KOLVEXDREN-547403 format. One record per atom (N, C-alpha, C): residue number from 1; residue in three letters; atom name; x, y, z. Coordinates in Angstrom, 1 decimal. Layout:
% residues N
<atom resi="NUM" resn="ALA" name="CA" c1="X" c2="Y" c3="Z"/>
...
This chain:
% residues 81
<atom resi="1" resn="MET" name="N" c1="4.4" c2="27.7" c3="59.7"/>
<atom resi="1" resn="MET" name="CA" c1="4.2" c2="28.8" c3="58.8"/>
<atom resi="1" resn="MET" name="C" c1="3.4" c2="28.4" c3="57.5"/>
<atom resi="2" resn="LYS" name="N" c1="2.7" c2="29.3" c3="57.0"/>
<atom resi="2" resn="LYS" name="CA" c1="1.9" c2="28.9" c3="55.8"/>
<atom resi="2" resn="LYS" name="C" c1="2.7" c2="28.8" c3="54.6"/>
<atom resi="3" resn="ARG" name="N" c1="2.4" c2="27.8" c3="53.8"/>
<atom resi="3" resn="ARG" name="CA" c1="3.2" c2="27.5" c3="52.6"/>
<atom resi="3" resn="ARG" name="C" c1="2.7" c2="28.5" c3="51.5"/>
<atom resi="4" resn="SER" name="N" c1="3.6" c2="28.9" c3="50.6"/>
<atom resi="4" resn="SER" name="CA" c1="3.2" c2="29.8" c3="49.5"/>
<atom resi="4" resn="SER" name="C" c1="2.5" c2="29.1" c3="48.4"/>
<atom resi="5" resn="MET" name="N" c1="1.9" c2="29.9" c3="47.6"/>
<atom resi="5" resn="MET" name="CA" c1="1.1" c2="29.4" c3="46.4"/>
<atom resi="5" resn="MET" name="C" c1="2.1" c2="28.8" c3="45.4"/>
<atom resi="6" resn="ALA" name="N" c1="3.2" c2="29.3" c3="45.2"/>
<atom resi="6" resn="ALA" name="CA" c1="4.2" c2="28.8" c3="44.3"/>
<atom resi="6" resn="ALA" name="C" c1="4.7" c2="27.4" c3="44.7"/>
<atom resi="7" resn="LEU" name="N" c1="4.8" c2="27.2" c3="46.0"/>
<atom resi="7" resn="LEU" name="CA" c1="5.1" c2="25.9" c3="46.5"/>
<atom resi="7" resn="LEU" name="C" c1="4.1" c2="24.9" c3="46.2"/>
<atom resi="8" resn="TRP" name="N" c1="2.8" c2="25.3" c3="46.4"/>
<atom resi="8" resn="TRP" name="CA" c1="1.7" c2="24.3" c3="46.1"/>
<atom resi="8" resn="TRP" name="C" c1="1.6" c2="24.0" c3="44.6"/>
<atom resi="9" resn="VAL" name="N" c1="1.9" c2="25.0" c3="43.8"/>
<atom resi="9" resn="VAL" name="CA" c1="1.9" c2="24.7" c3="42.3"/>
<atom resi="9" resn="VAL" name="C" c1="3.0" c2="23.8" c3="42.0"/>
<atom resi="10" resn="ASN" name="N" c1="4.2" c2="24.0" c3="42.6"/>
<atom resi="10" resn="ASN" name="CA" c1="5.3" c2="23.1" c3="42.3"/>
<atom resi="10" resn="ASN" name="C" c1="5.0" c2="21.7" c3="42.8"/>
<atom resi="11" resn="ILE" name="N" c1="4.5" c2="21.5" c3="43.9"/>
<atom resi="11" resn="ILE" name="CA" c1="4.1" c2="20.2" c3="44.4"/>
<atom resi="11" resn="ILE" name="C" c1="3.1" c2="19.5" c3="43.6"/>
<atom resi="12" resn="SER" name="N" c1="2.1" c2="20.3" c3="43.2"/>
<atom resi="12" resn="SER" name="CA" c1="1.0" c2="19.8" c3="42.3"/>
<atom resi="12" resn="SER" name="C" c1="1.5" c2="19.3" c3="41.0"/>
<atom resi="13" resn="PHE" name="N" c1="2.4" c2="20.0" c3="40.4"/>
<atom resi="13" resn="PHE" name="CA" c1="3.0" c2="19.6" c3="39.2"/>
<atom resi="13" resn="PHE" name="C" c1="3.9" c2="18.4" c3="39.3"/>
<atom resi="14" resn="ARG" name="N" c1="4.6" c2="18.3" c3="40.4"/>
<atom resi="14" resn="ARG" name="CA" c1="5.4" c2="17.1" c3="40.7"/>
<atom resi="14" resn="ARG" name="C" c1="4.6" c2="15.8" c3="40.8"/>
<atom resi="15" resn="VAL" name="N" c1="3.4" c2="16.0" c3="41.5"/>
<atom resi="15" resn="VAL" name="CA" c1="2.5" c2="14.8" c3="41.7"/>
<atom resi="15" resn="VAL" name="C" c1="1.9" c2="14.5" c3="40.4"/>
<atom resi="16" resn="PHE" name="N" c1="1.5" c2="15.5" c3="39.6"/>
<atom resi="16" resn="PHE" name="CA" c1="0.8" c2="15.2" c3="38.4"/>
<atom resi="16" resn="PHE" name="C" c1="1.8" c2="14.4" c3="37.4"/>
<atom resi="17" resn="VAL" name="N" c1="3.0" c2="14.9" c3="37.4"/>
<atom resi="17" resn="VAL" name="CA" c1="4.0" c2="14.2" c3="36.5"/>
<atom resi="17" resn="VAL" name="C" c1="4.3" c2="12.8" c3="37.0"/>
<atom resi="18" resn="ALA" name="N" c1="4.3" c2="12.6" c3="38.3"/>
<atom resi="18" resn="ALA" name="CA" c1="4.6" c2="11.3" c3="38.9"/>
<atom resi="18" resn="ALA" name="C" c1="3.4" c2="10.3" c3="38.5"/>
<atom resi="19" resn="PHE" name="N" c1="2.2" c2="10.8" c3="38.7"/>
<atom resi="19" resn="PHE" name="CA" c1="1.1" c2="9.9" c3="38.3"/>
<atom resi="19" resn="PHE" name="C" c1="1.0" c2="9.7" c3="36.8"/>
<atom resi="20" resn="ALA" name="N" c1="1.5" c2="10.6" c3="36.0"/>
<atom resi="20" resn="ALA" name="CA" c1="1.5" c2="10.4" c3="34.5"/>
<atom resi="20" resn="ALA" name="C" c1="2.5" c2="9.3" c3="34.2"/>
<atom resi="21" resn="TYR" name="N" c1="3.7" c2="9.3" c3="34.8"/>
<atom resi="21" resn="TYR" name="CA" c1="4.7" c2="8.3" c3="34.6"/>
<atom resi="21" resn="TYR" name="C" c1="4.1" c2="6.9" c3="35.0"/>
<atom resi="22" resn="THR" name="N" c1="3.5" c2="6.9" c3="36.2"/>
<atom resi="22" resn="THR" name="CA" c1="2.9" c2="5.6" c3="36.7"/>
<atom resi="22" resn="THR" name="C" c1="1.9" c2="5.1" c3="35.7"/>
<atom resi="23" resn="LEU" name="N" c1="1.0" c2="5.9" c3="35.3"/>
<atom resi="23" resn="LEU" name="CA" c1="-0.1" c2="5.5" c3="34.4"/>
<atom resi="23" resn="LEU" name="C" c1="0.5" c2="5.1" c3="33.0"/>
<atom resi="24" resn="LEU" name="N" c1="1.5" c2="5.8" c3="32.5"/>
<atom resi="24" resn="LEU" name="CA" c1="2.1" c2="5.5" c3="31.3"/>
<atom resi="24" resn="LEU" name="C" c1="2.8" c2="4.1" c3="31.4"/>
<atom resi="25" resn="GLY" name="N" c1="3.4" c2="3.8" c3="32.5"/>
<atom resi="25" resn="GLY" name="CA" c1="4.0" c2="2.5" c3="32.7"/>
<atom resi="25" resn="GLY" name="C" c1="3.0" c2="1.4" c3="32.8"/>
<atom resi="26" resn="ALA" name="N" c1="1.8" c2="1.7" c3="33.4"/>
<atom resi="26" resn="ALA" name="CA" c1="0.7" c2="0.7" c3="33.4"/>
<atom resi="26" resn="ALA" name="C" c1="0.2" c2="0.4" c3="32.0"/>
<atom resi="27" resn="TYR" name="N" c1="0.1" c2="1.5" c3="31.2"/>
<atom resi="27" resn="TYR" name="CA" c1="-0.4" c2="1.3" c3="29.9"/>
<atom resi="27" resn="TYR" name="C" c1="0.6" c2="0.5" c3="29.1"/>
<atom resi="28" resn="VAL" name="N" c1="1.9" c2="0.8" c3="29.1"/>
<atom resi="28" resn="VAL" name="CA" c1="2.9" c2="0.1" c3="28.3"/>
<atom resi="28" resn="VAL" name="C" c1="3.0" c2="-1.3" c3="28.8"/>
<atom resi="29" resn="ALA" name="N" c1="3.0" c2="-1.6" c3="30.1"/>
<atom resi="29" resn="ALA" name="CA" c1="3.2" c2="-2.9" c3="30.6"/>
<atom resi="29" resn="ALA" name="C" c1="2.0" c2="-3.8" c3="30.3"/>
<atom resi="30" resn="PHE" name="N" c1="0.8" c2="-3.3" c3="30.4"/>
<atom resi="30" resn="PHE" name="CA" c1="-0.4" c2="-4.2" c3="30.5"/>
<atom resi="30" resn="PHE" name="C" c1="-1.4" c2="-4.1" c3="29.3"/>
<atom resi="31" resn="TRP" name="N" c1="-1.5" c2="-2.9" c3="28.8"/>
<atom resi="31" resn="TRP" name="CA" c1="-2.5" c2="-2.7" c3="27.8"/>
<atom resi="31" resn="TRP" name="C" c1="-2.0" c2="-2.4" c3="26.4"/>
<atom resi="32" resn="SER" name="N" c1="-0.8" c2="-2.2" c3="26.2"/>
<atom resi="32" resn="SER" name="CA" c1="-0.3" c2="-1.9" c3="24.8"/>
<atom resi="32" resn="SER" name="C" c1="-0.1" c2="-3.2" c3="24.0"/>
<atom resi="33" resn="SER" name="N" c1="-0.1" c2="-3.0" c3="22.7"/>
<atom resi="33" resn="SER" name="CA" c1="0.1" c2="-4.2" c3="21.9"/>
<atom resi="33" resn="SER" name="C" c1="1.4" c2="-4.2" c3="21.1"/>
<atom resi="34" resn="PHE" name="N" c1="2.4" c2="-3.4" c3="21.7"/>
<atom resi="34" resn="PHE" name="CA" c1="3.7" c2="-3.4" c3="21.1"/>
<atom resi="34" resn="PHE" name="C" c1="4.4" c2="-4.7" c3="21.3"/>
<atom resi="35" resn="ASP" name="N" c1="5.3" c2="-5.1" c3="20.4"/>
<atom resi="35" resn="ASP" name="CA" c1="6.0" c2="-6.3" c3="20.5"/>
<atom resi="35" resn="ASP" name="C" c1="7.5" c2="-5.9" c3="20.2"/>
<atom resi="36" resn="LEU" name="N" c1="8.3" c2="-5.9" c3="21.2"/>
<atom resi="36" resn="LEU" name="CA" c1="9.7" c2="-5.5" c3="21.1"/>
<atom resi="36" resn="LEU" name="C" c1="10.6" c2="-6.8" c3="21.3"/>
<atom resi="37" resn="GLY" name="N" c1="10.0" c2="-7.9" c3="21.5"/>
<atom resi="37" resn="GLY" name="CA" c1="10.7" c2="-9.1" c3="21.7"/>
<atom resi="37" resn="GLY" name="C" c1="10.8" c2="-9.5" c3="23.2"/>
<atom resi="38" resn="THR" name="N" c1="11.7" c2="-10.4" c3="23.4"/>
<atom resi="38" resn="THR" name="CA" c1="11.8" c2="-10.9" c3="24.8"/>
<atom resi="38" resn="THR" name="C" c1="13.2" c2="-10.8" c3="25.3"/>
<atom resi="39" resn="TRP" name="N" c1="13.4" c2="-10.8" c3="26.5"/>
<atom resi="39" resn="TRP" name="CA" c1="14.8" c2="-10.8" c3="27.1"/>
<atom resi="39" resn="TRP" name="C" c1="14.7" c2="-11.8" c3="28.3"/>
<atom resi="40" resn="ASN" name="N" c1="15.4" c2="-12.9" c3="28.2"/>
<atom resi="40" resn="ASN" name="CA" c1="15.4" c2="-14.0" c3="29.1"/>
<atom resi="40" resn="ASN" name="C" c1="14.0" c2="-14.5" c3="29.4"/>
<atom resi="41" resn="GLY" name="N" c1="13.2" c2="-14.5" c3="28.4"/>
<atom resi="41" resn="GLY" name="CA" c1="11.8" c2="-15.1" c3="28.5"/>
<atom resi="41" resn="GLY" name="C" c1="10.8" c2="-14.1" c3="29.0"/>
<atom resi="42" resn="VAL" name="N" c1="11.2" c2="-12.8" c3="29.3"/>
<atom resi="42" resn="VAL" name="CA" c1="10.3" c2="-11.8" c3="29.7"/>
<atom resi="42" resn="VAL" name="C" c1="10.1" c2="-10.8" c3="28.6"/>
<atom resi="43" resn="SER" name="N" c1="8.9" c2="-10.3" c3="28.4"/>
<atom resi="43" resn="SER" name="CA" c1="8.6" c2="-9.3" c3="27.3"/>
<atom resi="43" resn="SER" name="C" c1="9.3" c2="-8.0" c3="27.7"/>
<atom resi="44" resn="ILE" name="N" c1="10.0" c2="-7.4" c3="26.7"/>
<atom resi="44" resn="ILE" name="CA" c1="10.7" c2="-6.2" c3="26.9"/>
<atom resi="44" resn="ILE" name="C" c1="9.7" c2="-5.1" c3="27.2"/>
<atom resi="45" resn="VAL" name="N" c1="8.5" c2="-5.1" c3="26.6"/>
<atom resi="45" resn="VAL" name="CA" c1="7.5" c2="-4.1" c3="26.9"/>
<atom resi="45" resn="VAL" name="C" c1="7.1" c2="-4.2" c3="28.4"/>
<atom resi="46" resn="LEU" name="N" c1="6.9" c2="-5.3" c3="28.9"/>
<atom resi="46" resn="LEU" name="CA" c1="6.6" c2="-5.5" c3="30.3"/>
<atom resi="46" resn="LEU" name="C" c1="7.7" c2="-4.9" c3="31.2"/>
<atom resi="47" resn="LEU" name="N" c1="8.9" c2="-5.1" c3="30.9"/>
<atom resi="47" resn="LEU" name="CA" c1="10.1" c2="-4.6" c3="31.7"/>
<atom resi="47" resn="LEU" name="C" c1="10.1" c2="-3.1" c3="31.6"/>
<atom resi="48" resn="LEU" name="N" c1="9.8" c2="-2.5" c3="30.4"/>
<atom resi="48" resn="LEU" name="CA" c1="9.8" c2="-1.1" c3="30.2"/>
<atom resi="48" resn="LEU" name="C" c1="8.6" c2="-0.5" c3="31.0"/>
<atom resi="49" resn="GLY" name="N" c1="7.5" c2="-1.1" c3="31.0"/>
<atom resi="49" resn="GLY" name="CA" c1="6.4" c2="-0.6" c3="31.8"/>
<atom resi="49" resn="GLY" name="C" c1="6.6" c2="-0.6" c3="33.3"/>
<atom resi="50" resn="ILE" name="N" c1="7.3" c2="-1.7" c3="33.8"/>
<atom resi="50" resn="ILE" name="CA" c1="7.6" c2="-1.8" c3="35.2"/>
<atom resi="50" resn="ILE" name="C" c1="8.6" c2="-0.7" c3="35.5"/>
<atom resi="51" resn="LEU" name="N" c1="9.5" c2="-0.4" c3="34.6"/>
<atom resi="51" resn="LEU" name="CA" c1="10.5" c2="0.7" c3="34.8"/>
<atom resi="51" resn="LEU" name="C" c1="9.8" c2="2.0" c3="35.0"/>
<atom resi="52" resn="PHE" name="N" c1="8.8" c2="2.3" c3="34.1"/>
<atom resi="52" resn="PHE" name="CA" c1="8.1" c2="3.5" c3="34.2"/>
<atom resi="52" resn="PHE" name="C" c1="7.3" c2="3.6" c3="35.5"/>
<atom resi="53" resn="ILE" name="N" c1="6.7" c2="2.5" c3="35.9"/>
<atom resi="53" resn="ILE" name="CA" c1="5.9" c2="2.5" c3="37.1"/>
<atom resi="53" resn="ILE" name="C" c1="6.8" c2="2.8" c3="38.3"/>
<atom resi="54" resn="LEU" name="N" c1="8.0" c2="2.2" c3="38.4"/>
<atom resi="54" resn="LEU" name="CA" c1="8.9" c2="2.4" c3="39.5"/>
<atom resi="54" resn="LEU" name="C" c1="9.4" c2="3.8" c3="39.5"/>
<atom resi="55" resn="TYR" name="N" c1="9.7" c2="4.4" c3="38.3"/>
<atom resi="55" resn="TYR" name="CA" c1="10.1" c2="5.8" c3="38.2"/>
<atom resi="55" resn="TYR" name="C" c1="9.0" c2="6.7" c3="38.7"/>
<atom resi="56" resn="GLY" name="N" c1="7.7" c2="6.4" c3="38.3"/>
<atom resi="56" resn="GLY" name="CA" c1="6.6" c2="7.2" c3="38.8"/>
<atom resi="56" resn="GLY" name="C" c1="6.5" c2="7.2" c3="40.3"/>
<atom resi="57" resn="LEU" name="N" c1="6.6" c2="6.0" c3="40.9"/>
<atom resi="57" resn="LEU" name="CA" c1="6.6" c2="5.9" c3="42.4"/>
<atom resi="57" resn="LEU" name="C" c1="7.7" c2="6.6" c3="43.0"/>
<atom resi="58" resn="PHE" name="N" c1="8.9" c2="6.6" c3="42.4"/>
<atom resi="58" resn="PHE" name="CA" c1="10.1" c2="7.3" c3="42.9"/>
<atom resi="58" resn="PHE" name="C" c1="9.8" c2="8.8" c3="42.9"/>
<atom resi="59" resn="ARG" name="N" c1="9.1" c2="9.3" c3="41.8"/>
<atom resi="59" resn="ARG" name="CA" c1="8.8" c2="10.7" c3="41.7"/>
<atom resi="59" resn="ARG" name="C" c1="7.7" c2="11.1" c3="42.8"/>
<atom resi="60" resn="ILE" name="N" c1="6.8" c2="10.2" c3="43.1"/>
<atom resi="60" resn="ILE" name="CA" c1="5.8" c2="10.5" c3="44.2"/>
<atom resi="60" resn="ILE" name="C" c1="6.6" c2="10.6" c3="45.5"/>
<atom resi="61" resn="TRP" name="N" c1="7.5" c2="9.7" c3="45.7"/>
<atom resi="61" resn="TRP" name="CA" c1="8.3" c2="9.8" c3="47.0"/>
<atom resi="61" resn="TRP" name="C" c1="9.1" c2="11.1" c3="47.1"/>
<atom resi="62" resn="ARG" name="N" c1="9.7" c2="11.5" c3="45.9"/>
<atom resi="62" resn="ARG" name="CA" c1="10.5" c2="12.7" c3="45.9"/>
<atom resi="62" resn="ARG" name="C" c1="9.6" c2="13.9" c3="46.2"/>
<atom resi="63" resn="ALA" name="N" c1="8.4" c2="13.9" c3="45.6"/>
<atom resi="63" resn="ALA" name="CA" c1="7.4" c2="15.0" c3="45.8"/>
<atom resi="63" resn="ALA" name="C" c1="7.1" c2="15.1" c3="47.3"/>
<atom resi="64" resn="TYR" name="N" c1="6.9" c2="14.0" c3="47.9"/>
<atom resi="64" resn="TYR" name="CA" c1="6.6" c2="14.0" c3="49.4"/>
<atom resi="64" resn="TYR" name="C" c1="7.8" c2="14.5" c3="50.2"/>
<atom resi="65" resn="LEU" name="N" c1="9.0" c2="14.1" c3="49.8"/>
<atom resi="65" resn="LEU" name="CA" c1="10.1" c2="14.7" c3="50.6"/>
<atom resi="65" resn="LEU" name="C" c1="10.3" c2="16.2" c3="50.3"/>
<atom resi="66" resn="TYR" name="N" c1="10.0" c2="16.6" c3="49.1"/>
<atom resi="66" resn="TYR" name="CA" c1="10.1" c2="18.1" c3="48.9"/>
<atom resi="66" resn="TYR" name="C" c1="9.0" c2="18.8" c3="49.7"/>
<atom resi="67" resn="PHE" name="N" c1="7.8" c2="18.2" c3="49.8"/>
<atom resi="67" resn="PHE" name="CA" c1="6.7" c2="18.9" c3="50.6"/>
<atom resi="67" resn="PHE" name="C" c1="7.1" c2="18.9" c3="52.1"/>
<atom resi="68" resn="ARG" name="N" c1="7.7" c2="17.8" c3="52.5"/>
<atom resi="68" resn="ARG" name="CA" c1="8.1" c2="17.8" c3="54.0"/>
<atom resi="68" resn="ARG" name="C" c1="9.2" c2="18.7" c3="54.3"/>
<atom resi="69" resn="GLU" name="N" c1="10.2" c2="18.9" c3="53.4"/>
<atom resi="69" resn="GLU" name="CA" c1="11.3" c2="19.8" c3="53.6"/>
<atom resi="69" resn="GLU" name="C" c1="11.0" c2="21.2" c3="53.3"/>
<atom resi="70" resn="ALA" name="N" c1="9.9" c2="21.5" c3="52.7"/>
<atom resi="70" resn="ALA" name="CA" c1="9.6" c2="22.9" c3="52.3"/>
<atom resi="70" resn="ALA" name="C" c1="9.0" c2="23.8" c3="53.3"/>
<atom resi="71" resn="ASP" name="N" c1="9.1" c2="23.4" c3="54.6"/>
<atom resi="71" resn="ASP" name="CA" c1="8.5" c2="24.2" c3="55.7"/>
<atom resi="71" resn="ASP" name="C" c1="9.5" c2="25.3" c3="55.9"/>
<atom resi="72" resn="GLU" name="N" c1="9.1" c2="26.5" c3="55.6"/>
<atom resi="72" resn="GLU" name="CA" c1="10.0" c2="27.7" c3="55.6"/>
<atom resi="72" resn="GLU" name="C" c1="10.3" c2="28.1" c3="57.1"/>
<atom resi="73" resn="SER" name="N" c1="9.5" c2="27.7" c3="58.0"/>
<atom resi="73" resn="SER" name="CA" c1="9.7" c2="28.2" c3="59.4"/>
<atom resi="73" resn="SER" name="C" c1="11.0" c2="27.5" c3="60.0"/>
<atom resi="74" resn="THR" name="N" c1="11.4" c2="26.3" c3="59.5"/>
<atom resi="74" resn="THR" name="CA" c1="12.6" c2="25.7" c3="60.0"/>
<atom resi="74" resn="THR" name="C" c1="13.8" c2="26.2" c3="59.3"/>
<atom resi="75" resn="ASN" name="N" c1="13.7" c2="26.8" c3="58.1"/>
<atom resi="75" resn="ASN" name="CA" c1="14.8" c2="27.3" c3="57.4"/>
<atom resi="75" resn="ASN" name="C" c1="15.3" c2="28.6" c3="57.8"/>
<atom resi="76" resn="TYR" name="N" c1="14.4" c2="29.4" c3="58.3"/>
<atom resi="76" resn="TYR" name="CA" c1="14.8" c2="30.8" c3="58.7"/>
<atom resi="76" resn="TYR" name="C" c1="14.6" c2="31.0" c3="60.2"/>
<atom resi="77" resn="SER" name="N" c1="15.5" c2="31.7" c3="60.8"/>
<atom resi="77" resn="SER" name="CA" c1="15.3" c2="32.0" c3="62.2"/>
<atom resi="77" resn="SER" name="C" c1="14.8" c2="33.4" c3="62.4"/>
<atom resi="78" resn="ALA" name="N" c1="14.2" c2="33.7" c3="63.5"/>
<atom resi="78" resn="ALA" name="CA" c1="13.7" c2="35.1" c3="63.8"/>
<atom resi="78" resn="ALA" name="C" c1="14.9" c2="36.0" c3="64.0"/>
<atom resi="79" resn="TYR" name="N" c1="14.7" c2="37.2" c3="63.4"/>
<atom resi="79" resn="TYR" name="CA" c1="15.8" c2="38.2" c3="63.6"/>
<atom resi="79" resn="TYR" name="C" c1="15.6" c2="38.9" c3="65.0"/>
<atom resi="80" resn="GLU" name="N" c1="16.8" c2="39.3" c3="65.5"/>
<atom resi="80" resn="GLU" name="CA" c1="16.7" c2="40.0" c3="66.8"/>
<atom resi="80" resn="GLU" name="C" c1="16.7" c2="41.5" c3="66.5"/>
<atom resi="81" resn="ASP" name="N" c1="16.1" c2="42.2" c3="67.4"/>
<atom resi="81" resn="ASP" name="CA" c1="16.0" c2="43.6" c3="67.2"/>
<atom resi="81" resn="ASP" name="C" c1="17.2" c2="44.3" c3="67.8"/>
């Protein structure tokens, strides 16, 4: 069954936000000049960036699962006359 336009907008927004989190994490981890100290010898900024990247990848995975489960033909059965 054909997916609705609202579903495509929802999925597009989910993917956009996921990539935004991933790019924010890459910026924080590798290109920012913030200094928040270290924790066990590892920069806290690097750890926060990795956390954002992982969350962005998690959001991409969740958008994929939402897309896969949004097939309306399996959710509704045909009515009998």
